[in-house]
C-alpha positions, 0 to 999 in steps of 0.5 A, a space after each residue: 535511481 532512473 526510470 525510463 519510459 522513454 520508449 527507446 527516445 532515452 536511446 536515440 537521445 544517447 546515440 545523436 550525444 556520441 554521434 555529436 561528441 556530447 555523451 558526458 555531457 549529457 551523462 552528467 545531467 542524467 547523474 545530476 537528476 539520478 542522485 537528487 535530493 537526500 532522500 529515497 528519489 526516483 527520476 522518471 523520464 518520459 518523451 518530449 516533443 522538443 528535439 532531444 529532449 525529455 520531459 521527467 518527474 521526481 518522486 520521493 519515497 515517504 513511509 514506502 510508496 513513493 510521492 510525486 515530487 516536482 516535475 520539469 525537462 531535461 532540454 536540448 539547446 543550440 543553434 535550432 533554439 537560439 541557445 536557450 532564447 525561449 523560441 521554438 522549437 523548445 521554447 525554454 530560456 537559459 540565462 546564459 546562452 546553451 549549446 548542450 542539455 539543461 535541466 529545466 523545473 
């Protein structure tokens, strides 16, 4: 399950992705987060400082209550950050050059 606490940034990123013919790839990453784990989980999305990127908190339901599990980012990579080289503005590294969104934990 996805919980949107991005104050409109999720919709803005979807519009950006659609405009650049990348919506399918973005939605695939959201689906991955929405269905992560074998227990009941939820992914809470928040705005991130990196362009076209989000941060998230994963929670698991235990005994009827939500508990923190782990956090990370859904980061947009491309020519603007050296395709995930770790440079500004994302400061996130990928093992292989990446053009699109990747989940980082």
